[in-house]
Biopython code that builds the backbone (N, CA, C, O; Angstrom):
import numpy as np
from Bio.PDB.StructureBuilder import StructureBuilder

atoms = [
    (1, "MET", "N", (0.843, -1.174, 0.000)),
    (1, "MET", "CA", (0.000, 0.000, 0.000)),
    (1, "MET", "C", (0.888, 1.236, 0.000)),
    (1, "MET", "O", (1.924, 1.269, 0.664)),
    (2, "ASN", "N", (0.485, 2.218, -0.727)),
    (2, "ASN", "CA", (1.234, 3.458, -0.802)),
    (2, "ASN", "C", (1.229, 4.137, 0.566)),
    (2, "ASN", "O", (0.203, 4.139, 1.246)),
    (3, "MET", "N", (2.351, 4.709, 0.975)),
    (3, "MET", "CA", (2.468, 5.322, 2.292)),
    (3, "MET", "C", (1.564, 6.542, 2.429)),
    (3, "MET", "O", (1.006, 6.772, 3.502)),
    (4, "VAL", "N", (1.412, 7.316, 1.384)),
    (4, "VAL", "CA", (0.543, 8.491, 1.445)),
    (4, "VAL", "C", (-0.903, 8.056, 1.650)),
    (4, "VAL", "O", (-1.629, 8.670, 2.432)),
    (5, "LEU", "N", (-1.325, 7.009, 0.960)),
    (5, "LEU", "CA", (-2.685, 6.488, 1.134)),
    (5, "LEU", "C", (-2.861, 5.938, 2.547)),
    (5, "LEU", "O", (-3.910, 6.131, 3.161)),
    (6, "PHE", "N", (-1.845, 5.258, 3.062)),
    (6, "PHE", "CA", (-1.902, 4.744, 4.430)),
    (6, "PHE", "C", (-2.039, 5.876, 5.439)),
    (6, "PHE", "O", (-2.857, 5.786, 6.354)),
    (7, "MET", "N", (-1.260, 6.932, 5.289)),
    (7, "MET", "CA", (-1.339, 8.072, 6.205)),
    (7, "MET", "C", (-2.691, 8.765, 6.094)),
    (7, "MET", "O", (-3.234, 9.218, 7.102)),
    (8, "LEU", "N", (-3.238, 8.855, 4.899)),
    (8, "LEU", "CA", (-4.552, 9.474, 4.713)),
    (8, "LEU", "C", (-5.637, 8.652, 5.406)),
    (8, "LEU", "O", (-6.505, 9.210, 6.077)),
    (9, "ILE", "N", (-5.591, 7.345, 5.249)),
    (9, "ILE", "CA", (-6.574, 6.478, 5.899)),
    (9, "ILE", "C", (-6.405, 6.520, 7.408)),
    (9, "ILE", "O", (-7.394, 6.556, 8.140)),
    (10, "LEU", "N", (-5.166, 6.516, 7.883)),
    (10, "LEU", "CA", (-4.902, 6.562, 9.316)),
    (10, "LEU", "C", (-5.399, 7.872, 9.936)),
    (10, "LEU", "O", (-6.025, 7.860, 10.995)),
    (11, "SER", "N", (-5.125, 8.989, 9.282)),
    (11, "SER", "CA", (-5.560, 10.274, 9.830)),
    (11, "SER", "C", (-7.074, 10.425, 9.771)),
    (11, "SER", "O", (-7.666, 11.000, 10.684)),
    (12, "THR", "N", (-7.710, 9.927, 8.725)),
    (12, "THR", "CA", (-9.173, 9.981, 8.644)),
    (12, "THR", "C", (-9.812, 9.117, 9.719)),
    (12, "THR", "O", (-10.780, 9.534, 10.356)),
    (13, "THR", "N", (-9.284, 7.924, 9.926)),
    (13, "THR", "CA", (-9.815, 7.031, 10.951)),
    (13, "THR", "C", (-9.620, 7.617, 12.341)),
    (13, "THR", "O", (-10.530, 7.573, 13.169)),
    (14, "LEU", "N", (-8.444, 8.163, 12.600)),
    (14, "LEU", "CA", (-8.171, 8.764, 13.898)),
    (14, "LEU", "C", (-9.059, 9.979, 14.149)),
    (14, "LEU", "O", (-9.551, 10.169, 15.262)),
    (15, "SER", "N", (-9.266, 10.799, 13.123)),
    (15, "SER", "CA", (-10.135, 11.969, 13.266)),
    (15, "SER", "C", (-11.575, 11.557, 13.535)),
    (15, "SER", "O", (-12.240, 12.148, 14.386)),
    (16, "ALA", "N", (-12.054, 10.562, 12.825)),
    (16, "ALA", "CA", (-13.427, 10.101, 13.046)),
    (16, "ALA", "C", (-13.587, 9.492, 14.434)),
    (16, "ALA", "O", (-14.607, 9.703, 15.091)),
    (17, "ALA", "N", (-12.590, 8.741, 14.884)),
    (17, "ALA", "CA", (-12.665, 8.130, 16.217)),
    (17, "ALA", "C", (-12.647, 9.187, 17.311)),
    (17, "ALA", "O", (-13.404, 9.087, 18.277)),
    (18, "LEU", "N", (-11.799, 10.196, 17.177)),
    (18, "LEU", "CA", (-11.740, 11.243, 18.185)),
    (18, "LEU", "C", (-12.997, 12.101, 18.188)),
    (18, "LEU", "O", (-13.440, 12.538, 19.250)),
    (19, "THR", "N", (-13.572, 12.347, 17.030)),
    (19, "THR", "CA", (-14.823, 13.096, 16.965)),
    (19, "THR", "C", (-15.957, 12.319, 17.615)),
    (19, "THR", "O", (-16.751, 12.890, 18.362)),
    (20, "ALA", "N", (-16.040, 11.021, 17.338)),
    (20, "ALA", "CA", (-17.069, 10.190, 17.971)),
    (20, "ALA", "C", (-16.862, 10.126, 19.476)),
    (20, "ALA", "O", (-17.836, 10.150, 20.229)),
    (21, "LEU", "N", (-15.620, 10.045, 19.931)),
    (21, "LEU", "CA", (-15.326, 10.025, 21.356)),
    (21, "LEU", "C", (-15.726, 11.339, 22.014)),
    (21, "LEU", "O", (-16.212, 11.346, 23.145)),
    (22, "ASN", "N", (-15.526, 12.440, 21.316)),
    (22, "ASN", "CA", (-15.911, 13.741, 21.844)),
    (22, "ASN", "C", (-17.429, 13.831, 22.003)),
    (22, "ASN", "O", (-17.912, 14.320, 23.025)),
    (23, "PHE", "N", (-18.170, 13.374, 21.027)),
    (23, "PHE", "CA", (-19.625, 13.400, 21.143)),
    (23, "PHE", "C", (-20.114, 12.464, 22.240)),
    (23, "PHE", "O", (-21.129, 12.732, 22.882)),
    (24, "TRP", "N", (-19.398, 11.372, 22.453)),
    (24, "TRP", "CA", (-19.810, 10.396, 23.450)),
    (24, "TRP", "C", (-19.510, 10.868, 24.872)),
    (24, "TRP", "O", (-20.312, 10.648, 25.780)),
    (25, "LEU", "N", (-18.354, 11.519, 25.071)),
    (25, "LEU", "CA", (-17.935, 11.928, 26.406)),
    (25, "LEU", "C", (-18.286, 13.368, 26.773)),
    (25, "LEU", "O", (-18.061, 13.784, 27.909)),
    (26, "ALA", "N", (-18.824, 14.120, 25.844)),
    (26, "ALA", "CA", (-19.065, 15.547, 26.091)),
    (26, "ALA", "C", (-20.130, 15.743, 27.162)),
    (26, "ALA", "O", (-21.090, 14.979, 27.264)),
    (27, "GLN", "N", (-19.930, 16.788, 27.954)),
    (27, "GLN", "CA", (-20.899, 17.132, 28.987)),
    (27, "GLN", "C", (-22.052, 17.884, 28.324)),
    (27, "GLN", "O", (-21.840, 18.921, 27.696)),
    (28, "THR", "N", (-23.253, 17.367, 28.463)),
    (28, "THR", "CA", (-24.397, 17.968, 27.771)),
    (28, "THR", "C", (-25.154, 18.957, 28.634)),
    (28, "THR", "O", (-25.947, 19.738, 28.108)),
    (29, "THR", "N", (-24.940, 18.951, 29.938)),
    (29, "THR", "CA", (-25.616, 19.901, 30.819)),
    (29, "THR", "C", (-24.577, 20.840, 31.415)),
    (29, "THR", "O", (-23.902, 20.476, 32.377)),
    (30, "PRO", "N", (-24.438, 22.042, 30.860)),
    (30, "PRO", "CA", (-23.432, 22.966, 31.381)),
    (30, "PRO", "C", (-23.812, 23.469, 32.772)),
    (30, "PRO", "O", (-24.992, 23.634, 33.079)),
    (31, "ASP", "N", (-22.819, 23.708, 33.600)),
    (31, "ASP", "CA", (-23.072, 24.208, 34.939)),
    (31, "ASP", "C", (-23.151, 25.729, 34.946)),
    (31, "ASP", "O", (-23.021, 26.369, 33.903)),
    (32, "SER", "N", (-23.363, 26.299, 36.117)),
    (32, "SER", "CA", (-23.534, 27.751, 36.212)),
    (32, "SER", "C", (-22.259, 28.508, 35.839)),
    (32, "SER", "O", (-22.335, 29.633, 35.344)),
    (33, "GLU", "N", (-21.091, 27.906, 36.070)),
    (33, "GLU", "CA", (-19.844, 28.573, 35.699)),
    (33, "GLU", "C", (-19.729, 28.758, 34.190)),
    (33, "GLU", "O", (-19.294, 29.808, 33.717)),
    (34, "LYS", "N", (-20.124, 27.729, 33.437)),
    (34, "LYS", "CA", (-20.038, 27.826, 31.981)),
    (34, "LYS", "C", (-21.082, 28.776, 31.407)),
    (34, "LYS", "O", (-20.881, 29.347, 30.335)),
    (35, "LEU", "N", (-22.191, 28.947, 32.113)),
    (35, "LEU", "CA", (-23.230, 29.842, 31.620)),
    (35, "LEU", "C", (-22.982, 31.295, 32.008)),
    (35, "LEU", "O", (-23.653, 32.195, 31.504)),
    (36, "SER", "N", (-22.026, 31.528, 32.898)),
    (36, "SER", "CA", (-21.724, 32.897, 33.300)),
    (36, "SER", "C", (-20.915, 33.595, 32.211)),
    (36, "SER", "O", (-20.225, 32.930, 31.438)),
    (37, "PRO", "N", (-20.987, 34.921, 32.137)),
    (37, "PRO", "CA", (-20.239, 35.622, 31.089)),
    (37, "PRO", "C", (-18.726, 35.544, 31.263)),
    (37, "PRO", "O", (-17.988, 35.684, 30.288)),
    (38, "TYR", "N", (-18.255, 35.322, 32.484)),
    (38, "TYR", "CA", (-16.829, 35.208, 32.744)),
    (38, "TYR", "C", (-16.546, 33.771, 33.165)),
    (38, "TYR", "O", (-16.878, 33.366, 34.279)),
    (39, "GLU", "N", (-15.934, 33.006, 32.272)),
    (39, "GLU", "CA", (-15.707, 31.595, 32.533)),
    (39, "GLU", "C", (-14.492, 31.323, 33.404)),
    (39, "GLU", "O", (-14.243, 30.173, 33.766)),
    (40, "CYS", "N", (-13.745, 32.335, 33.742)),
    (40, "CYS", "CA", (-12.497, 32.112, 34.467)),
    (40, "CYS", "C", (-12.714, 31.759, 35.930)),
    (40, "CYS", "O", (-11.781, 31.293, 36.585)),
    (41, "GLY", "N", (-13.912, 31.965, 36.466)),
    (41, "GLY", "CA", (-14.185, 31.615, 37.844)),
    (41, "GLY", "C", (-13.990, 32.753, 38.816)),
    (41, "GLY", "O", (-14.202, 32.572, 40.015)),
    (42, "PHE", "N", (-13.592, 33.923, 38.342)),
    (42, "PHE", "CA", (-13.415, 35.071, 39.215)),
    (42, "PHE", "C", (-14.666, 35.934, 39.190)),
    (42, "PHE", "O", (-15.365, 36.012, 38.180)),
    (43, "ASP", "N", (-14.934, 36.573, 40.308)),
    (43, "ASP", "CA", (-16.077, 37.478, 40.390)),
    (43, "ASP", "C", (-15.731, 38.771, 39.655)),
    (43, "ASP", "O", (-14.770, 39.441, 40.033)),
    (44, "PRO", "N", (-16.486, 39.145, 38.612)),
    (44, "PRO", "CA", (-16.126, 40.336, 37.840)),
    (44, "PRO", "C", (-16.406, 41.642, 38.587)),
    (44, "PRO", "O", (-15.946, 42.701, 38.161)),
    (45, "LEU", "N", (-17.146, 41.584, 39.685)),
    (45, "LEU", "CA", (-17.477, 42.806, 40.406)),
    (45, "LEU", "C", (-16.564, 43.037, 41.606)),
    (45, "LEU", "O", (-16.657, 44.074, 42.263)),
    (46, "GLY", "N", (-15.684, 42.085, 41.898)),
    (46, "GLY", "CA", (-14.779, 42.203, 43.042)),
    (46, "GLY", "C", (-13.559, 43.041, 42.704)),
    (46, "GLY", "O", (-13.525, 43.739, 41.691)),
    (47, "SER", "N", (-12.574, 42.960, 43.557)),
    (47, "SER", "CA", (-11.331, 43.701, 43.370)),
    (47, "SER", "C", (-10.531, 43.113, 42.206)),
    (47, "SER", "O", (-10.500, 41.899, 42.006)),
    (48, "ALA", "N", (-9.900, 43.980, 41.460)),
    (48, "ALA", "CA", (-9.091, 43.534, 40.323)),
    (48, "ALA", "C", (-7.682, 43.125, 40.747)),
    (48, "ALA", "O", (-6.903, 42.654, 39.918)),
    (49, "ARG", "N", (-7.351, 43.297, 42.004)),
    (49, "ARG", "CA", (-6.008, 43.014, 42.494)),
    (49, "ARG", "C", (-5.900, 41.677, 43.217)),
    (49, "ARG", "O", (-4.918, 41.447, 43.923)),
    (50, "LEU", "N", (-6.874, 40.795, 43.064)),
    (50, "LEU", "CA", (-6.799, 39.492, 43.699)),
    (50, "LEU", "C", (-5.764, 38.635, 42.980)),
    (50, "LEU", "O", (-5.687, 38.674, 41.752)),
    (51, "PRO", "N", (-4.972, 37.866, 43.711)),
    (51, "PRO", "CA", (-3.955, 37.029, 43.059)),
    (51, "PRO", "C", (-4.592, 35.853, 42.327)),
    (51, "PRO", "O", (-5.640, 35.347, 42.729)),
    (52, "PHE", "N", (-3.952, 35.435, 41.263)),
    (52, "PHE", "CA", (-4.401, 34.268, 40.524)),
    (52, "PHE", "C", (-4.033, 33.004, 41.286)),
    (52, "PHE", "O", (-3.068, 32.970, 42.049)),
    (53, "SER", "N", (-4.818, 31.983, 41.062)),
    (53, "SER", "CA", (-4.509, 30.687, 41.647)),
    (53, "SER", "C", (-3.339, 30.072, 40.881)),
    (53, "SER", "O", (-3.176, 30.304, 39.683)),
    (54, "ILE", "N", (-2.532, 29.290, 41.586)),
    (54, "ILE", "CA", (-1.404, 28.612, 40.940)),
    (54, "ILE", "C", (-1.906, 27.586, 39.934)),
    (54, "ILE", "O", (-1.191, 27.242, 38.993)),
    (55, "ARG", "N", (-3.124, 27.095, 40.120)),
    (55, "ARG", "CA", (-3.718, 26.133, 39.184)),
    (55, "ARG", "C", (-3.886, 26.760, 37.804)),
    (55, "ARG", "O", (-3.729, 26.085, 36.786)),
    (56, "PHE", "N", (-4.206, 28.052, 37.773)),
    (56, "PHE", "CA", (-4.350, 28.748, 36.495)),
    (56, "PHE", "C", (-3.042, 28.693, 35.715)),
    (56, "PHE", "O", (-3.047, 28.402, 34.518)),
    (57, "PHE", "N", (-1.939, 28.964, 36.370)),
    (57, "PHE", "CA", (-0.645, 28.945, 35.700)),
    (57, "PHE", "C", (-0.247, 27.530, 35.292)),
    (57, "PHE", "O", (0.362, 27.340, 34.239)),
    (58, "LEU", "N", (-0.582, 26.536, 36.112)),
    (58, "LEU", "CA", (-0.278, 25.150, 35.789)),
    (58, "LEU", "C", (-1.010, 24.706, 34.526)),
    (58, "LEU", "O", (-0.418, 24.074, 33.651)),
    (59, "VAL", "N", (-2.284, 25.034, 34.432)),
    (59, "VAL", "CA", (-3.050, 24.664, 33.242)),
    (59, "VAL", "C", (-2.530, 25.422, 32.024)),
    (59, "VAL", "O", (-2.477, 24.863, 30.928)),
    (60, "ALA", "N", (-2.146, 26.681, 32.198)),
    (60, "ALA", "CA", (-1.598, 27.460, 31.080)),
    (60, "ALA", "C", (-0.283, 26.863, 30.585)),
    (60, "ALA", "O", (-0.057, 26.783, 29.378)),
    (61, "ILE", "N", (0.577, 26.448, 31.497)),
    (61, "ILE", "CA", (1.850, 25.843, 31.101)),
    (61, "ILE", "C", (1.623, 24.499, 30.419)),
    (61, "ILE", "O", (2.290, 24.178, 29.436)),
    (62, "LEU", "N", (0.684, 23.716, 30.938)),
    (62, "LEU", "CA", (0.370, 22.436, 30.297)),
    (62, "LEU", "C", (-0.182, 22.648, 28.897)),
    (62, "LEU", "O", (0.147, 21.903, 27.974)),
    (63, "PHE", "N", (-1.024, 23.670, 28.738)),
    (63, "PHE", "CA", (-1.548, 23.966, 27.405)),
    (63, "PHE", "C", (-0.415, 24.321, 26.453)),
    (63, "PHE", "O", (-0.368, 23.813, 25.333)),
    (64, "LEU", "N", (0.491, 25.182, 26.882)),
    (64, "LEU", "CA", (1.606, 25.556, 26.016)),
    (64, "LEU", "C", (2.482, 24.357, 25.688)),
    (64, "LEU", "O", (2.939, 24.213, 24.554)),
    (65, "LEU", "N", (2.718, 23.500, 26.669)),
    (65, "LEU", "CA", (3.549, 22.322, 26.443)),
    (65, "LEU", "C", (2.934, 21.418, 25.384)),
    (65, "LEU", "O", (3.604, 21.042, 24.423)),
    (66, "PHE", "N", (1.662, 21.069, 25.554)),
    (66, "PHE", "CA", (1.038, 20.151, 24.609)),
    (66, "PHE", "C", (0.761, 20.826, 23.268)),
    (66, "PHE", "O", (0.743, 20.158, 22.234)),
    (67, "ASP", "N", (0.546, 22.127, 23.271)),
    (67, "ASP", "CA", (0.302, 22.831, 22.018)),
    (67, "ASP", "C", (1.588, 22.968, 21.210)),
    (67, "ASP", "O", (1.567, 22.807, 19.990)),
    (68, "LEU", "N", (2.684, 23.257, 21.858)),
    (68, "LEU", "CA", (3.944, 23.427, 21.141)),
    (68, "LEU", "C", (4.549, 22.101, 20.701)),
    (68, "LEU", "O", (5.317, 22.061, 19.740)),
    (69, "GLU", "N", (4.214, 21.024, 21.388)),
    (69, "GLU", "CA", (4.715, 19.715, 20.966)),
    (69, "GLU", "C", (4.119, 19.306, 19.617)),
    (69, "GLU", "O", (4.719, 18.518, 18.886)),
    (70, "ILE", "N", (2.968, 19.828, 19.297)),
    (70, "ILE", "CA", (2.349, 19.526, 18.008)),
    (70, "ILE", "C", (3.209, 20.079, 16.865)),
    (70, "ILE", "O", (3.170, 19.558, 15.751)),
    (71, "ALA", "N", (3.970, 21.115, 17.137)),
    (71, "ALA", "CA", (4.850, 21.676, 16.106)),
    (71, "ALA", "C", (5.898, 20.664, 15.650)),
    (71, "ALA", "O", (6.409, 20.756, 14.534)),
    (72, "LEU", "N", (6.220, 19.695, 16.514)),
    (72, "LEU", "CA", (7.152, 18.652, 16.103)),
    (72, "LEU", "C", (6.544, 17.707, 15.077)),
    (72, "LEU", "O", (7.269, 17.023, 14.355)),
    (73, "LEU", "N", (5.217, 17.666, 15.008)),
    (73, "LEU", "CA", (4.542, 16.775, 14.067)),
    (73, "LEU", "C", (4.241, 17.444, 12.729)),
    (73, "LEU", "O", (3.784, 16.774, 11.803)),
    (74, "LEU", "N", (4.484, 18.741, 12.605)),
    (74, "LEU", "CA", (4.165, 19.440, 11.360)),
    (74, "LEU", "C", (4.926, 18.929, 10.141)),
    (74, "LEU", "O", (4.337, 18.894, 9.060)),
    (75, "PRO", "N", (6.189, 18.531, 10.239)),
    (75, "PRO", "CA", (6.879, 18.018, 9.038)),
    (75, "PRO", "C", (6.462, 16.610, 8.639)),
    (75, "PRO", "O", (6.991, 16.078, 7.663)),
    (76, "LEU", "N", (5.548, 15.997, 9.346)),
    (76, "LEU", "CA", (5.185, 14.607, 9.084)),
    (76, "LEU", "C", (4.650, 14.355, 7.673)),
    (76, "LEU", "O", (5.051, 13.362, 7.065)),
    (77, "PRO", "N", (3.768, 15.193, 7.114)),
    (77, "PRO", "CA", (3.314, 14.898, 5.740)),
    (77, "PRO", "C", (4.438, 14.912, 4.705)),
    (77, "PRO", "O", (4.396, 14.152, 3.737)),
    (78, "TRP", "N", (5.430, 15.760, 4.897)),
    (78, "TRP", "CA", (6.542, 15.801, 3.948)),
    (78, "TRP", "C", (7.526, 14.663, 4.189)),
    (78, "TRP", "O", (8.273, 14.279, 3.289)),
    (79, "ALA", "N", (7.525, 14.131, 5.392)),
    (79, "ALA", "CA", (8.463, 13.063, 5.722)),
    (79, "ALA", "C", (8.073, 11.732, 5.092)),
    (79, "ALA", "O", (8.873, 10.797, 5.090)),
    (80, "THR", "N", (6.867, 11.629, 4.561)),
    (80, "THR", "CA", (6.479, 10.388, 3.894)),
    (80, "THR", "C", (7.235, 10.202, 2.583)),
    (80, "THR", "O", (7.213, 9.114, 2.007)),
    (81, "GLN", "N", (7.893, 11.235, 2.111)),
    (81, "GLN", "CA", (8.669, 11.150, 0.874)),
    (81, "GLN", "C", (10.101, 10.681, 1.117)),
    (81, "GLN", "O", (10.868, 10.523, 0.168)),
    (82, "LEU", "N", (10.466, 10.457, 2.375)),
    (82, "LEU", "CA", (11.823, 10.014, 2.698)),
    (82, "LEU", "C", (12.027, 8.561, 2.284)),
    (82, "LEU", "O", (11.096, 7.890, 1.839)),
    (83, "GLN", "N", (13.267, 8.088, 2.441)),
    (83, "GLN", "CA", (13.584, 6.730, 2.034)),
    (83, "GLN", "C", (12.994, 5.691, 2.983)),
    (83, "GLN", "O", (12.699, 4.571, 2.567)),
    (84, "SER", "N", (12.820, 6.050, 4.248)),
    (84, "SER", "CA", (12.235, 5.097, 5.201)),
    (84, "SER", "C", (11.073, 5.763, 5.942)),
    (84, "SER", "O", (11.254, 6.235, 7.064)),
    (85, "PRO", "N", (9.895, 5.808, 5.338)),
    (85, "PRO", "CA", (8.754, 6.462, 5.997)),
    (85, "PRO", "C", (8.242, 5.686, 7.206)),
    (85, "PRO", "O", (7.538, 6.249, 8.044)),
    (86, "ILE", "N", (8.580, 4.412, 7.309)),
    (86, "ILE", "CA", (8.149, 3.626, 8.463)),
    (86, "ILE", "C", (8.809, 4.144, 9.739)),
    (86, "ILE", "O", (8.172, 4.195, 10.791)),
    (87, "SER", "N", (10.078, 4.528, 9.650)),
    (87, "SER", "CA", (10.746, 5.070, 10.836)),
    (87, "SER", "C", (10.145, 6.420, 11.228)),
    (87, "SER", "O", (10.054, 6.737, 12.413)),
    (88, "THR", "N", (9.736, 7.215, 10.236)),
    (88, "THR", "CA", (9.069, 8.482, 10.534)),
    (88, "THR", "C", (7.759, 8.239, 11.255)),
    (88, "THR", "O", (7.446, 8.925, 12.228)),
    (89, "LEU", "N", (6.996, 7.271, 10.789)),
    (89, "LEU", "CA", (5.728, 6.930, 11.435)),
    (89, "LEU", "C", (5.971, 6.401, 12.846)),
    (89, "LEU", "O", (5.197, 6.689, 13.758)),
    (90, "THR", "N", (7.039, 5.632, 13.029)),
    (90, "THR", "CA", (7.369, 5.100, 14.353)),
    (90, "THR", "C", (7.720, 6.216, 15.321)),
    (90, "THR", "O", (7.242, 6.224, 16.455)),
    (91, "TRP", "N", (8.552, 7.161, 14.889)),
    (91, "TRP", "CA", (8.950, 8.262, 15.762)),
    (91, "TRP", "C", (7.772, 9.177, 16.094)),
    (91, "TRP", "O", (7.637, 9.629, 17.231)),
    (92, "SER", "N", (6.928, 9.448, 15.111)),
    (92, "SER", "CA", (5.778, 10.307, 15.386)),
    (92, "SER", "C", (4.776, 9.603, 16.298)),
    (92, "SER", "O", (4.168, 10.242, 17.157)),
    (93, "SER", "N", (4.599, 8.304, 16.124)),
    (93, "SER", "CA", (3.712, 7.553, 17.023)),
    (93, "SER", "C", (4.278, 7.513, 18.435)),
    (93, "SER", "O", (3.525, 7.571, 19.406)),
    (94, "THR", "N", (5.599, 7.415, 18.556)),
    (94, "THR", "CA", (6.237, 7.444, 19.862)),
    (94, "THR", "C", (6.030, 8.796, 20.538)),
    (94, "THR", "O", (5.760, 8.854, 21.738)),
    (95, "LEU", "N", (6.154, 9.878, 19.779)),
    (95, "LEU", "CA", (5.930, 11.215, 20.331)),
    (95, "LEU", "C", (4.489, 11.373, 20.803)),
    (95, "LEU", "O", (4.245, 11.906, 21.885)),
    (96, "ILE", "N", (3.545, 10.917, 20.006)),
    (96, "ILE", "CA", (2.133, 11.005, 20.398)),
    (96, "ILE", "C", (1.874, 10.141, 21.624)),
    (96, "ILE", "O", (1.107, 10.536, 22.502)),
    (97, "LEU", "N", (2.490, 8.983, 21.699)),
    (97, "LEU", "CA", (2.326, 8.119, 22.861)),
    (97, "LEU", "C", (2.861, 8.794, 24.122)),
    (97, "LEU", "O", (2.223, 8.731, 25.173)),
    (98, "PHE", "N", (4.029, 9.443, 24.029)),
    (98, "PHE", "CA", (4.573, 10.166, 25.180)),
    (98, "PHE", "C", (3.652, 11.304, 25.611)),
    (98, "PHE", "O", (3.467, 11.535, 26.806)),
    (99, "LEU", "N", (3.073, 12.015, 24.642)),
    (99, "LEU", "CA", (2.146, 13.090, 24.977)),
    (99, "LEU", "C", (0.901, 12.551, 25.669)),
    (99, "LEU", "O", (0.421, 13.145, 26.635)),
    (100, "VAL", "N", (0.376, 11.434, 25.183)),
    (100, "VAL", "CA", (-0.809, 10.839, 25.802)),
    (100, "VAL", "C", (-0.485, 10.330, 27.203)),
    (100, "VAL", "O", (-1.292, 10.486, 28.118)),
    (101, "LEU", "N", (0.685, 9.725, 27.379)),
    (101, "LEU", "CA", (1.086, 9.264, 28.707)),
    (101, "LEU", "C", (1.268, 10.431, 29.678)),
    (101, "LEU", "O", (0.891, 10.331, 30.845)),
    (102, "GLY", "N", (1.841, 11.525, 29.203)),
    (102, "GLY", "CA", (1.998, 12.712, 30.043)),
    (102, "GLY", "C", (0.668, 13.317, 30.433)),
    (102, "GLY", "O", (0.477, 13.725, 31.579)),
    (103, "LEU", "N", (-0.253, 13.377, 29.488)),
    (103, "LEU", "CA", (-1.587, 13.902, 29.782)),
    (103, "LEU", "C", (-2.321, 12.995, 30.757)),
    (103, "LEU", "O", (-3.003, 13.479, 31.661)),
    (104, "THR", "N", (-2.191, 11.693, 30.585)),
    (104, "THR", "CA", (-2.830, 10.744, 31.501)),
    (104, "THR", "C", (-2.248, 10.878, 32.904)),
    (104, "THR", "O", (-2.983, 10.830, 33.891)),
    (105, "TYR", "N", (-0.945, 11.042, 32.993)),
    (105, "TYR", "CA", (-0.313, 11.219, 34.296)),
    (105, "TYR", "C", (-0.819, 12.478, 34.993)),
    (105, "TYR", "O", (-1.165, 12.438, 36.173)),
    (106, "GLU", "N", (-0.864, 13.594, 34.266)),
    (106, "GLU", "CA", (-1.361, 14.839, 34.854)),
    (106, "GLU", "C", (-2.824, 14.710, 35.262)),
    (106, "GLU", "O", (-3.237, 15.257, 36.285)),
    (107, "TRP", "N", (-3.593, 14.000, 34.477)),
    (107, "TRP", "CA", (-5.010, 13.819, 34.771)),
    (107, "TRP", "C", (-5.195, 12.991, 36.045)),
    (107, "TRP", "O", (-6.001, 13.337, 36.909)),
    (108, "THR", "N", (-4.438, 11.890, 36.151)),
    (108, "THR", "CA", (-4.576, 11.038, 37.327)),
    (108, "THR", "C", (-4.014, 11.687, 38.594)),
    (108, "THR", "O", (-4.483, 11.386, 39.692)),
    (109, "GLN", "N", (-3.025, 12.564, 38.465)),
    (109, "GLN", "CA", (-2.471, 13.255, 39.618)),
    (109, "GLN", "C", (-3.323, 14.435, 40.060)),
    (109, "GLN", "O", (-3.056, 15.041, 41.098)),
    (110, "GLY", "N", (-4.358, 14.769, 39.268)),
    (110, "GLY", "CA", (-5.240, 15.880, 39.625)),
    (110, "GLY", "C", (-4.703, 17.231, 39.203)),
    (110, "GLY", "O", (-5.140, 18.256, 39.726)),
    (111, "GLY", "N", (-3.784, 17.257, 38.289)),
    (111, "GLY", "CA", (-3.214, 18.531, 37.841)),
    (111, "GLY", "C", (-4.159, 19.357, 37.007)),
    (111, "GLY", "O", (-3.925, 20.550, 36.815)),
    (112, "LEU", "N", (-5.215, 18.761, 36.508)),
    (112, "LEU", "CA", (-6.175, 19.493, 35.672)),
    (112, "LEU", "C", (-7.454, 19.834, 36.426)),
    (112, "LEU", "O", (-8.393, 20.368, 35.835)),
    (113, "GLU", "N", (-7.506, 19.533, 37.728)),
    (113, "GLU", "CA", (-8.695, 19.819, 38.526)),
    (113, "GLU", "C", (-8.594, 21.217, 39.130)),
    (113, "GLU", "O", (-7.541, 21.602, 39.638)),
    (114, "TRP", "N", (-9.674, 21.965, 39.075)),
    (114, "TRP", "CA", (-9.689, 23.308, 39.657)),
    (114, "TRP", "C", (-9.995, 23.261, 41.144)),
    (114, "TRP", "O", (-9.377, 23.981, 41.928)),
    (115, "ALA", "N", (-10.934, 22.426, 41.537)),
    (115, "ALA", "CA", (-11.319, 22.351, 42.957)),
    (115, "ALA", "C", (-10.555, 21.217, 43.636)),
    (115, "ALA", "O", (-10.280, 20.187, 43.022)),
    (116, "GLU", "N", (-10.224, 21.416, 44.881)),
    (116, "GLU", "CA", (-9.485, 20.399, 45.632)),
    (116, "GLU", "C", (-10.409, 19.681, 46.580)),
    (116, "GLU", "O", (-9.976, 18.785, 47.305)),
]
sb = StructureBuilder()
sb.init_structure("model")
sb.init_model(0)
sb.init_chain("A")
sb.init_seg("    ")
for serial, (resi, resn, name, xyz) in enumerate(atoms, 1):
    if name == "N":
        sb.init_residue(resn, " ", resi, " ")
    sb.init_atom(name, np.array(xyz, "f"), 0.0, 1.0, " ", f" {name:<3s}", serial, name[0])
structure = sb.get_structure()
């Protein structure tokens, strides 16, 4: 099978699976925080000099980490033209696996929870 066709089928299947998972796991009843005009959890009528929670910075750093790691995957479509595209697929799958393991670790440790 052609490597480009394989990557196209793999990305389409992965996209469809993640979309179906999102519809299956999505919260359908939003709480009062999500319905408020300010989703950050701070009272908009209080003092503007209140310190931010450290959790806010932790989630921001995690977002930047996982968002910037995607930049390592950007050359992947062009890498299928190399002499050994299987090694490219192996390395990119390894990177995605490490990202998923890191996200799972943070999730299980409670790093993504706002309330304690």
